[in-house]
Each structure stands twice: as C-alpha cells, then as structure tokens.
One Martini backbone bead per residue (centre of mass of N, CA, C, O) as a GRO file, in nm:
protein
  245
    1MET     BB    1  11.391   5.610   9.646
    2GLN     BB    2  11.602   5.534   9.911
    3SER     BB    3  11.782   5.374  10.111
    4LYS     BB    4  11.920   5.342  10.389
    5ARG     BB    5  12.173   5.490  10.579
    6TYR     BB    6  12.530   5.408  10.653
    7HIS     BB    7  12.832   5.553  10.841
    8GLY     BB    8  12.887   5.477  11.108
    9PRO     BB    9  13.034   5.539  11.393
   10MET     BB   10  13.060   5.870  11.594
   11SER     BB   11  13.165   5.861  11.897
   12ASN     BB   12  13.474   5.823  11.763
   13PRO     BB   13  13.645   6.020  11.602
   14SER     BB   14  13.864   6.023  11.355
   15PRO     BB   15  14.190   6.142  11.290
   16ASN     BB   16  14.112   6.072  11.008
   17ARG     BB   17  13.986   6.280  10.777
   18PHE     BB   18  13.869   6.070  10.574
   19VAL     BB   19  13.724   5.877  10.766
   20HIS     BB   20  13.540   6.088  10.890
   21ALA     BB   21  13.398   6.165  10.619
   22ILE     BB   22  13.285   5.886  10.558
   23ARG     BB   23  13.118   5.837  10.827
   24SER     BB   24  12.946   6.113  10.791
   25GLY     BB   25  12.894   6.140  10.452
   26GLU     BB   26  13.076   6.338  10.288
   27ILE     BB   27  13.198   6.065  10.186
   28ASP     BB   28  13.049   5.826   9.934
   29SER     BB   29  13.310   5.770   9.752
   30ILE     BB   30  13.595   5.710   9.582
   31ASP     BB   31  13.586   5.962   9.406
   32GLU     BB   32  13.556   6.158   9.648
   33LEU     BB   33  13.817   6.079   9.785
   34LYS     BB   34  14.007   6.163   9.554
   35ALA     BB   35  13.918   6.460   9.545
   36SER     BB   36  14.005   6.525   9.833
   37PHE     BB   37  14.301   6.458   9.797
   38ARG     BB   38  14.364   6.668   9.578
   39ALA     BB   39  14.296   6.913   9.751
   40HIS     BB   40  14.505   6.853   9.975
   41ALA     BB   41  14.755   6.844   9.793
   42LEU     BB   42  14.751   7.145   9.707
   43ALA     BB   43  14.773   7.244  10.019
   44THR     BB   44  15.055   7.050  10.100
   45HIS     BB   45  15.241   7.061   9.879
   46PRO     BB   46  15.552   7.199   9.831
   47ASP     BB   47  15.486   7.298   9.523
   48THR     BB   48  15.179   7.438   9.608
   49ALA     BB   49  15.201   7.556   9.869
   50ALA     BB   50  15.192   7.857  10.063
   51THR     BB   51  15.384   7.730  10.242
   52ALA     BB   52  15.703   7.619  10.412
   53ASP     BB   53  15.656   7.326  10.403
   54PRO     BB   54  15.863   7.033  10.368
   55GLY     BB   55  15.618   6.775  10.374
   56GLU     BB   56  15.473   6.650  10.625
   57ALA     BB   57  15.175   6.707  10.562
   58PHE     BB   58  15.162   6.541  10.302
   59ILE     BB   59  15.251   6.268  10.413
   60SER     BB   60  15.025   6.243  10.624
   61MET     BB   61  14.786   6.272  10.427
   62ARG     BB   62  14.856   6.028  10.244
   63ALA     BB   63  14.835   5.813  10.465
   64GLU     BB   64  14.536   5.858  10.522
   65TYR     BB   65  14.433   5.797  10.240
   66GLU     BB   66  14.541   5.505  10.210
   67ALA     BB   67  14.385   5.396  10.456
   68ALA     BB   68  14.101   5.467  10.351
   69LEU     BB   69  14.112   5.313  10.079
   70ALA     BB   70  14.180   5.019  10.185
   71ASN     BB   71  13.894   5.063  10.389
   72PHE     BB   72  13.628   5.179  10.271
   73GLU     BB   73  13.395   4.978  10.337
   74ARG     BB   74  13.431   4.982  10.643
   75HIS     BB   75  13.386   5.288  10.679
   76ARG     BB   76  13.113   5.317  10.519
   77PHE     BB   77  12.965   5.037  10.667
   78GLY     BB   78  13.094   4.875  10.914
   79ILE     BB   79  13.230   4.625  10.754
   80SER     BB   80  13.324   4.330  10.650
   81ARG     BB   81  13.405   4.119  10.396
   82ARG     BB   82  13.232   3.888  10.497
   83LEU     BB   83  12.962   4.053  10.510
   84SER     BB   84  12.964   4.159  10.207
   85GLY     BB   85  13.031   3.851  10.051
   86GLY     BB   86  13.187   3.860   9.811
   87SER     BB   87  13.228   3.637   9.546
   88SER     BB   88  13.018   3.417   9.651
   89ASP     BB   89  12.764   3.628   9.572
   90GLY     BB   90  12.870   3.768   9.283
   91ALA     BB   91  13.066   3.970   9.380
   92PRO     BB   92  13.315   4.162   9.402
   93ARG     BB   93  13.587   4.230   9.538
   94SER     BB   94  13.680   4.500   9.739
   95GLY     BB   95  13.960   4.554   9.584
   96GLU     BB   96  13.785   4.639   9.361
   97ARG     BB   97  13.747   4.911   9.150
   98ASN     BB   98  13.505   5.118   8.998
   99ALA     BB   99  13.710   5.216   8.760
  100HIS     BB  100  13.728   4.880   8.664
  101VAL     BB  101  13.468   4.803   8.530
  102ASP     BB  102  13.291   4.534   8.403
  103ALA     BB  103  13.045   4.341   8.284
  104ALA     BB  104  13.062   4.115   8.496
  105GLU     BB  105  13.018   4.305   8.739
  106LEU     BB  106  12.743   4.411   8.672
  107TRP     BB  107  12.597   4.126   8.693
  108GLY     BB  108  12.697   4.051   8.975
  109CYS     BB  109  12.564   4.291   9.122
  110LEU     BB  110  12.275   4.231   9.037
  111SER     BB  111  12.255   3.950   9.159
  112LEU     BB  112  12.301   4.044   9.451
  113MET     BB  113  12.060   4.236   9.473
  114LEU     BB  114  11.844   4.017   9.435
  115LYS     BB  115  11.931   3.852   9.687
  116ARG     BB  116  11.871   4.110   9.882
  117GLY     BB  117  11.570   4.222   9.764
  118PHE     BB  118  11.523   4.379   9.525
  119PRO     BB  119  11.327   4.615   9.628
  120LYS     BB  120  11.416   4.789   9.938
  121GLU     BB  121  11.366   4.872  10.292
  122ALA     BB  122  11.571   4.860  10.521
  123ARG     BB  123  11.562   4.799  10.891
  124HIS     BB  124  11.808   4.650  10.984
  125GLU     BB  125  12.134   4.687  11.033
  126LYS     BB  126  12.239   4.437  10.881
  127GLU     BB  127  12.058   4.479  10.635
  128ILE     BB  128  12.160   4.756  10.560
  129LEU     BB  129  12.455   4.682  10.509
  130ARG     BB  130  12.417   4.466  10.289
  131TYR     BB  131  12.242   4.630  10.093
  132GLU     BB  132  12.417   4.888  10.063
  133TYR     BB  133  12.662   4.746   9.952
  134ALA     BB  134  12.534   4.627   9.700
  135ARG     BB  135  12.433   4.897   9.588
  136TRP     BB  136  12.707   5.039   9.568
  137ARG     BB  137  12.831   4.843   9.365
  138TRP     BB  138  12.622   4.882   9.139
  139ARG     BB  139  12.647   5.188   9.110
  140GLY     BB  140  12.948   5.184   9.037
  141ALA     BB  141  12.918   5.017   8.780
  142LEU     BB  142  12.734   5.221   8.633
  143GLU     BB  143  12.920   5.465   8.642
  144ALA     BB  144  13.159   5.338   8.488
  145LEU     BB  145  12.997   5.268   8.232
  146GLY     BB  146  12.905   5.556   8.168
  147ARG     BB  147  13.191   5.674   8.127
  148LYS     BB  148  13.272   5.484   7.896
  149LYS     BB  149  13.027   5.569   7.700
  150GLY     BB  150  12.928   5.891   7.783
  151SER     BB  151  12.623   5.775   7.766
  152THR     BB  152  12.298   5.732   7.731
  153GLU     BB  153  12.007   5.632   7.641
  154PRO     BB  154  11.744   5.697   7.495
  155PRO     BB  155  11.522   5.951   7.617
  156VAL     BB  156  11.715   5.969   7.875
  157ASP     BB  157  11.954   6.210   8.010
  158LEU     BB  158  12.104   5.995   8.223
  159GLU     BB  159  12.261   5.851   8.452
  160PRO     BB  160  12.260   5.525   8.540
  161SER     BB  161  12.245   5.573   8.851
  162LEU     BB  162  11.985   5.754   8.826
  163LEU     BB  163  11.811   5.540   8.694
  164LEU     BB  164  11.817   5.351   8.931
  165ASP     BB  165  11.670   5.533   9.129
  166ALA     BB  166  11.410   5.550   8.955
  167PHE     BB  167  11.353   5.247   8.939
  168GLU     BB  168  11.332   5.194   9.241
  169ALA     BB  169  11.104   5.396   9.297
  170CYS     BB  170  10.897   5.266   9.114
  171LEU     BB  171  10.884   4.985   9.254
  172LEU     BB  172  10.820   5.094   9.544
  173GLY     BB  173  10.538   5.220   9.434
  174LEU     BB  174  10.466   4.926   9.412
  175GLU     BB  175  10.318   4.658   9.463
  176LYS     BB  176  10.420   4.336   9.524
  177THR     BB  177  10.167   4.228   9.333
  178ASN     BB  178  10.262   4.366   9.093
  179THR     BB  179  10.315   4.280   8.763
  180ALA     BB  180  10.532   4.490   8.683
  181ARG     BB  181  10.729   4.426   8.905
  182ASP     BB  182  10.762   4.124   8.849
  183ALA     BB  183  10.852   4.152   8.550
  184SER     BB  184  11.109   4.319   8.606
  185LEU     BB  185  11.256   4.112   8.790
  186THR     BB  186  11.251   3.880   8.591
  187TYR     BB  187  11.414   4.027   8.375
  188LEU     BB  188  11.674   4.062   8.540
  189ARG     BB  189  11.729   3.760   8.579
  190GLU     BB  190  11.740   3.695   8.272
  191LEU     BB  191  11.981   3.876   8.210
  192CYS     BB  192  12.184   3.728   8.388
  193ASP     BB  193  12.157   3.457   8.245
  194TYR     BB  194  12.234   3.559   7.959
  195ALA     BB  195  12.520   3.673   8.030
  196SER     BB  196  12.630   3.365   8.085
  197ARG     BB  197  12.496   3.197   7.820
  198ARG     BB  198  12.392   3.302   7.531
  199LEU     BB  199  12.113   3.210   7.422
  200PRO     BB  200  11.908   3.258   7.157
  201ALA     BB  201  11.632   3.188   7.291
  202MET     BB  202  11.664   3.395   7.521
  203ARG     BB  203  11.667   3.652   7.349
  204VAL     BB  204  11.386   3.636   7.231
  205ALA     BB  205  11.239   3.652   7.506
  206LEU     BB  206  11.359   3.928   7.592
  207VAL     BB  207  11.247   4.104   7.367
  208ARG     BB  208  10.949   4.051   7.439
  209ALA     BB  209  10.962   4.147   7.733
  210PHE     BB  210  11.060   4.436   7.670
  211ASP     BB  211  10.816   4.527   7.507
  212ALA     BB  212  10.612   4.495   7.739
  213LEU     BB  213  10.748   4.702   7.932
  214ARG     BB  214  10.734   4.951   7.739
  215ALA     BB  215  10.400   4.929   7.739
  216ASP     BB  216  10.391   4.990   8.044
  217ALA     BB  217  10.229   5.241   8.230
  218ARG     BB  218  10.351   5.176   8.526
  219LEU     BB  219  10.609   5.269   8.400
  220THR     BB  220  10.848   5.479   8.381
  221THR     BB  221  11.059   5.636   8.174
  222GLU     BB  222  11.313   5.584   8.350
  223ALA     BB  223  11.272   5.281   8.392
  224LYS     BB  224  11.288   5.210   8.090
  225ALA     BB  225  11.571   5.331   8.044
  226PHE     BB  226  11.715   5.135   8.231
  227LEU     BB  227  11.640   4.875   8.080
  228LEU     BB  228  11.773   4.965   7.816
  229PHE     BB  229  12.060   4.990   7.919
  230LEU     BB  230  12.096   4.696   8.003
  231SER     BB  231  12.010   4.560   7.736
  232SER     BB  232  12.227   4.694   7.547
  233GLU     BB  233  12.471   4.533   7.675
  234LEU     BB  234  12.328   4.262   7.516
  235GLY     BB  235  12.180   4.349   7.241
  236ILE     BB  236  11.902   4.466   7.353
  237GLY     BB  237  11.587   4.561   7.200
  238PRO     BB  238  11.357   4.686   7.032
  239THR     BB  239  11.188   4.573   6.750
  240LEU     BB  240  11.145   4.891   6.706
  241GLY     BB  241  11.430   5.079   6.653
  242GLY     BB  242  11.641   4.866   6.761
  243ARG     BB  243  11.878   4.624   6.835
  244GLY     BB  244  11.653   4.383   6.821
  245GLY     BB  245  11.578   4.377   6.501
   0.00000   0.00000   0.00000
C-alpha cells in the first residue's frame, strides 16, 4: 500500500509538454523525464528526425525539458523548496539529483521520513505534499543505491525501492500498537543514529535487534529483506551467516 499521490493542479494544462506530463502523473521521476527527453530528441533532432526540420523543434523541446528538470519537485508536488524542507530537515537540497545519491543522503532521507511520520497515509493536502516529497526523495536514494550495487541482498530479488513499498505495506497492515511495528521503527531510528556516530556498542545492540526482527513472524519476508538491505549498508547482518558475524 502506498500513500496518496499528488501531481499538481491540472485546471490550466501547461504548454510545456514535459511539465504537463509530470503534473498528470505520466512522468513520475527524473529518470522518466530523462527517458522522455531522449525519445523526443530522436524524433526532433536534425540528425535523426525523419522530417527536414532545421532544428527549431529540437531547440524548443530541449528548452522545455531543461525548464521541467530545473523545477521538477515544484511540478511533481506543487510545492516550493521551503515547503519541501530542504537540508534543515535532514534531507538533501532539491537541486541534488537522485542519480548521484551517496550513503549520507540515504540516511538523511530516512531520517526525514521518520520525522514525517512514516509509515502513514496522509490525509490533508499539505500533509500529502510534505510526506510524498520526503518519500520520493527516499525512494530515489534507494533506487540510485540499488543501481550502484547492481542487486539487492537475498533472499528476495527485488529492487530496494520495491522492498520499501513492501515494507511500508507490511507496517501499515499492523496496528499502531503492534510491538513488531514499533520495534521496526525503533530499529530504523537507531540505524540513522549509528550511521552518524558509528560507536561499536551501538553496532552490537543493532545486530541483536536485527536478529529479533528477522525471527518475528509478523513481518513479511520482503519487509525483512528491506531491513537487511539497509543494515548491510552499515555492515550489519544476522549473527549467523551474515556480515554481522
């Protein structure tokens, strides 16, 4: 289960083809925007287009693309950088692109998600915007990290961003008072803390907590795989047969 989506007002469709596609939900990420640009480039560039256009169509299309890319978050979520939180909330500034995500951004995005109340189904428009923006940043960080690594950890062969969806759905399916849900969220907070401090005593406690979560039948296999993926980024694994041994 994913949170509610918001793609901006459509009462006055933008003449910019890319902005219109972003607001309608046809383009949902920067990677999809780039793919759309490449497709349009093949169709309009003087060297590849089937028409005898001298290049005006390509120049116009490229200008639309650059305008859409420069303000992707505003078009995607209908919010300003001030509302998105910026680096003061622990997330990267919106000018940083998800293709260049590093480990610090991963944990910054996770920290922001926890501050926004993960996991939840936002109800009010402002809450939807803030939560969806934070979730989008975290999902992008996971996607970029997954591409860098080439694959996820076994036993589930899914992209990290899809594991996030499964983990979120698992927690949303548990009551807020469920101890497995509470333990999972506590573990995420402790991972963020360990990522910034790296104290040996903290690592020992995390390995024990991770073992307990892996043994909890209330968490799905995919949810456990997601926790394993995050843990492995910090060199933490199960005490038997994992990196934490």
